[in-house]
Wavefront OBJ file of the C-alpha trace (Angstrom):
o trace
v 119.652 190.492 100.516
v 117.962 187.252 100.956
v 116.826 185.959 104.109
v 114.486 183.066 105.472
v 111.483 185.999 105.147
v 111.840 185.184 101.460
v 111.448 181.251 101.902
v 107.218 180.502 100.572
v 104.780 178.837 102.521
v 105.977 175.194 102.799
v 102.560 173.825 103.962
v 101.915 170.448 102.531
v 105.868 169.622 102.056
v 107.661 166.960 103.861
v 111.543 167.995 104.916
v 114.621 166.000 106.589
v 117.493 167.531 107.328
v 120.476 165.684 109.160
v 122.211 166.633 112.206
v 119.521 168.737 112.922
v 119.641 169.272 116.731
v 122.617 171.741 116.773
v 124.145 174.872 114.304
v 123.003 175.297 111.159
v 120.988 172.164 110.889
v 118.766 173.319 114.016
v 118.254 176.770 112.432
v 117.578 175.047 109.000
v 114.749 173.015 110.877
v 113.477 176.034 112.428
v 113.057 178.041 109.375
v 111.450 175.277 107.098
v 108.940 174.708 110.443
v 107.990 177.972 110.699
v 106.909 178.047 107.180
v 104.791 175.385 107.478
v 106.649 172.138 106.608
v 106.457 168.782 108.154
v 110.031 168.472 109.206
v 111.747 165.342 110.330
v 115.086 166.349 112.416
v 117.782 163.489 112.341
v 120.467 163.081 114.569
v 122.446 160.258 116.262
v 121.814 161.336 119.910
v 117.885 160.528 120.633
v 118.255 163.040 124.233
v 119.614 165.782 121.810
v 116.870 165.549 119.153
v 114.332 165.387 121.821
v 115.559 168.386 123.734
v 115.724 170.428 120.211
v 112.207 169.614 119.064
v 110.889 170.589 122.604
v 112.576 173.937 122.468
v 111.632 174.523 119.082
v 108.161 173.872 119.526
v 108.089 175.839 122.663
v 109.585 179.042 120.852
v 107.949 178.437 117.499
v 104.411 179.043 116.008
v 103.369 176.672 112.987
v 100.872 175.084 110.919
v 103.514 171.753 110.589
v 104.594 168.905 111.938
v 108.010 168.539 113.650
v 109.465 164.718 114.478
v 112.887 163.319 114.924
v 114.496 160.418 113.246
v 117.478 158.846 115.060
v 119.982 158.277 111.986
v 124.072 157.602 112.689
v 125.947 158.195 109.382
v 128.392 156.345 110.124
v 126.863 152.973 109.694
v 125.545 152.062 106.769
v 122.999 149.176 108.712
v 121.426 151.719 110.469
v 120.979 153.921 107.493
v 118.800 151.358 105.973
v 116.974 150.674 109.057
v 116.305 154.620 109.320
v 115.195 155.020 105.994
v 112.876 152.142 105.876
v 111.160 153.271 109.041
v 111.089 157.206 107.298
v 109.115 155.417 104.474
v 106.824 153.502 106.470
v 105.716 156.663 107.496
v 106.023 159.078 104.786
v 105.143 158.695 100.776
v 106.867 162.088 99.885
v 110.021 163.787 100.289
v 109.950 167.199 98.984
v 113.402 168.555 100.597
v 116.343 166.133 101.670
v 119.214 168.525 103.630
v 122.116 166.326 104.104
v 123.787 168.733 106.871
v 125.217 166.799 109.278
v 129.113 166.418 109.436
v 132.397 165.883 111.293
v 135.331 168.005 111.078
v 138.888 167.021 111.858
v 138.092 164.283 114.307
v 141.148 162.124 115.555
v 142.148 159.659 113.637
v 138.881 157.042 113.361
v 137.011 154.778 111.580
v 133.091 154.120 110.851
v 131.787 151.207 111.530
v 132.076 149.846 108.300
v 135.741 150.490 107.903
v 135.531 154.048 106.672
v 137.713 156.920 107.278
v 134.990 158.515 109.784
v 134.893 162.069 107.765
v 134.639 160.305 104.431
v 132.258 158.160 105.506
v 129.749 160.424 107.393
v 130.343 163.556 105.221
v 129.694 161.663 102.020
v 129.317 158.211 102.169
v 126.727 158.239 104.825
v 124.766 160.855 102.725
v 125.070 159.010 99.155
v 123.758 155.993 101.129
v 120.845 157.999 102.745
v 119.792 159.908 99.209
v 120.069 156.522 97.547
v 117.819 154.793 99.984
v 115.036 157.662 99.974
v 115.177 157.863 95.990
v 112.026 156.373 95.380
v 110.125 159.036 97.626
v 111.940 161.458 96.254
v 111.008 160.677 92.964
v 107.411 160.497 93.986
v 107.793 164.788 95.095
v 106.857 166.596 92.239
v 110.094 169.234 92.476
v 111.804 167.787 95.360
v 115.389 169.189 96.112
v 118.598 167.177 97.514
v 120.781 169.737 98.909
v 124.418 168.543 100.293
v 126.654 170.662 102.561
v 129.702 171.178 101.283
v 132.744 173.450 102.733
v 135.151 176.439 101.029
v 137.640 173.171 101.907
v 136.600 171.271 98.912
v 139.126 173.404 96.814
v 142.195 172.330 99.111
v 142.503 168.863 97.664
v 143.297 168.402 93.780
v 141.674 164.703 93.813
v 140.685 161.587 95.652
v 143.031 159.193 97.059
v 140.894 155.804 96.497
v 143.835 153.934 98.427
v 143.512 155.959 101.048
v 139.424 156.224 102.005
v 140.158 153.378 105.195
v 143.422 155.243 106.788
v 145.410 153.012 104.614
v 148.134 155.955 105.064
v 149.369 158.512 107.570
v 146.446 160.398 108.907
v 146.185 163.813 107.208
v 142.960 165.502 109.246
v 142.271 168.359 107.107
v 143.628 166.413 103.945
v 140.892 164.450 104.837
v 137.978 166.703 105.127
v 138.874 168.487 102.203
v 138.397 164.905 100.109
v 135.234 164.247 101.989
v 133.846 168.023 101.012
v 135.332 167.572 97.599
v 133.396 164.099 97.442
v 130.075 166.088 98.348
v 130.620 168.234 95.319
v 131.010 165.640 92.918
v 128.059 163.820 94.237
v 125.819 166.694 93.733
v 127.261 167.466 90.002
v 127.032 163.533 89.214
v 123.396 163.366 90.515
v 122.190 166.381 88.866
v 123.851 165.074 85.162
v 122.004 161.683 86.053
v 118.576 163.742 86.537
v 118.710 165.442 83.530
v 120.028 162.733 81.110
v 116.349 161.092 82.536
v 114.583 164.665 82.451
v 113.357 164.281 85.755
v 112.303 167.169 87.614
v 114.431 166.924 90.815
v 116.937 169.581 91.462
v 120.495 168.205 93.324
v 122.171 171.388 94.613
v 125.303 172.057 96.551
v 126.082 174.910 99.361
v 129.053 175.971 101.549
v 128.210 178.217 104.984
v 130.980 180.140 105.221
v 132.413 181.407 108.194
v 130.157 180.142 110.595
v 131.032 179.370 114.635
v 129.245 175.969 115.186
v 130.003 172.953 116.876
v 132.030 171.279 114.201
v 134.248 172.817 115.122
v 134.823 171.228 118.611
v 138.100 169.209 117.937
v 140.121 172.666 117.002
v 141.873 173.804 120.053
v 140.344 176.736 121.317
v 143.388 178.844 121.011
v 143.669 177.767 117.249
v 140.226 177.994 116.738
v 140.019 181.988 117.788
v 143.044 182.834 116.208
v 141.276 181.471 112.853
v 138.361 183.581 113.484
v 140.498 186.717 114.327
v 141.368 186.520 110.754
v 138.010 186.851 109.348
v 136.201 190.193 110.112
v 132.833 189.118 110.044
v 132.324 185.152 111.438
v 128.738 184.442 111.252
v 125.824 183.150 113.673
v 124.412 179.593 112.441
v 121.219 181.364 111.545
v 123.194 183.047 108.945
v 125.470 180.264 108.150
v 122.107 177.861 107.210
v 120.985 181.183 104.631
v 122.376 179.474 101.885
v 120.856 175.809 102.591
v 117.393 177.227 103.008
v 117.773 179.168 99.884
v 118.936 176.060 97.793
v 115.991 174.011 99.449
v 113.227 176.823 98.742
v 113.938 179.432 96.404
v 112.059 179.338 92.809
v 115.048 180.705 91.075
v 117.498 177.522 91.990
v 118.406 175.740 89.036
v 119.959 171.527 89.397
v 123.980 171.477 89.400
v 124.402 175.260 91.121
v 126.603 175.701 94.357
v 125.628 178.380 96.840
v 127.425 179.986 99.640
v 127.501 183.821 101.056
v 128.068 186.415 98.740
v 130.901 188.404 100.862
v 134.368 188.908 100.266
v 136.233 185.450 99.962
v 132.953 183.835 100.217
v 133.526 184.050 104.244
v 129.996 185.695 105.018
v 126.984 187.520 103.773
v 123.730 186.458 102.292
v 122.870 183.168 99.483
v 124.541 183.799 96.211
v 125.921 181.555 93.099
v 129.514 179.970 94.487
v 132.461 181.126 92.706
v 134.514 178.474 93.892
v 135.547 176.017 91.131
v 138.741 173.786 90.799
v 139.574 170.894 88.129
v 139.052 168.229 90.979
v 135.109 169.874 91.176
v 134.645 169.867 87.708
v 136.399 166.727 86.733
v 133.455 164.209 85.210
v 135.775 161.233 85.226
v 136.271 161.648 88.909
v 132.512 161.967 89.476
v 131.731 158.793 87.564
v 134.716 156.832 89.367
v 133.196 157.935 92.784
v 129.901 157.377 91.913
v 130.650 153.936 91.179
v 132.953 153.292 94.413
v 130.068 154.463 96.492
v 127.466 152.183 94.702
v 130.099 149.552 95.009
v 130.886 150.056 98.597
v 127.427 150.681 100.243
v 125.507 148.423 98.090
v 123.407 151.365 97.152
v 121.393 151.704 93.309
v 120.054 154.382 92.488
v 117.304 153.814 90.155
v 116.574 156.406 87.515
v 113.989 154.535 85.277
l 1 2 3 4 5 6 7 8 9 10 11 12 13 14 15 16 17 18 19 20 21 22 23 24 25 26 27 28 29 30 31 32 33 34 35 36 37 38 39 40 41 42 43 44 45 46 47 48 49 50 51 52 53 54 55 56 57 58 59 60 61 62 63 64 65 66 67 68 69 70 71 72 73 74 75 76 77 78 79 80 81 82 83 84 85 86 87 88 89 90 91 92 93 94 95 96 97 98 99 100 101 102 103 104 105 106 107 108 109 110 111 112 113 114 115 116 117 118 119 120 121 122 123 124 125 126 127 128 129 130 131 132 133 134 135 136 137 138 139 140 141 142 143 144 145 146 147 148 149 150 151 152 153 154 155 156 157 158 159 160 161 162 163 164 165 166 167 168 169 170 171 172 173 174 175 176 177 178 179 180 181 182 183 184 185 186 187 188 189 190 191 192 193 194 195 196 197 198 199 200 201 202 203 204 205 206 207 208 209 210 211 212 213 214 215 216 217 218 219 220 221 222 223 224 225 226 227 228 229 230 231 232 233 234 235 236 237 238 239 240 241 242 243 244 245 246 247 248 249 250 251 252 253 254 255 256 257 258 259 260 261 262 263 264 265 266 267 268 269 270 271 272 273 274 275 276 277 278 279 280 281 282 283 284 285 286 287 288 289 290 291 292 293 294 295 296 297 298 299 300 301 302 303 304
């Protein structure tokens, strides 16, 4: 049973966690900071981010540094500004955890016109990772962790003609597509890293069934009904364990996907996920998605 007590000393390591002010992201920040890492808690709401940092500092002993970064993953220009600022302050980035996300909101778009879930959960993090890739490359054995979901198994592909709400909105399918995109990105990034012999690791995780603010768009009665189906709904600290395992454990390899080890991967402790579909493992789809992301974000990774 792997817990945050198994995390090695992270003194001197630099970490960035998106959506770090609440839920799984918040618990992830605490665990990394406790182990001595210099952590940037990245969030959209400055007031909430500052409150989270103040609370963590008041309750946590650490030799590390904890700071905030304000990022709007629904705006590609602001993502670029955030990364420019981050790179002006930091020369390394050992751990990037792309944790932030939105789940089944009302039909809406990012500032750049993409369906909100696809735009934030995938495209925003693609752009963020690409803009930070140069300092990730400078950090030996750096790790990129993408937060996906079991929902990635609920769609059989990506309709590239419906990523800007061109067709009638299906909130659950759009969520599934965004989380499938996260998996495809993880696997394709890993293949590209291996092709050039880089020691960076690209991994994905899912948190199982965890009660967090992510579910705020699900009506309370419906949400309680859903949770009633599961025998063991997890708290955020436990839902954060797959992320922490992927980010820090020595046994992790690039291209792996982790989740809880319990029945149907709904709850438990970190283990390799058994979730696998033809879409998740479609290399041609992954390449097409990568090209689409490059063309639409104008962000290019330099693997030289």
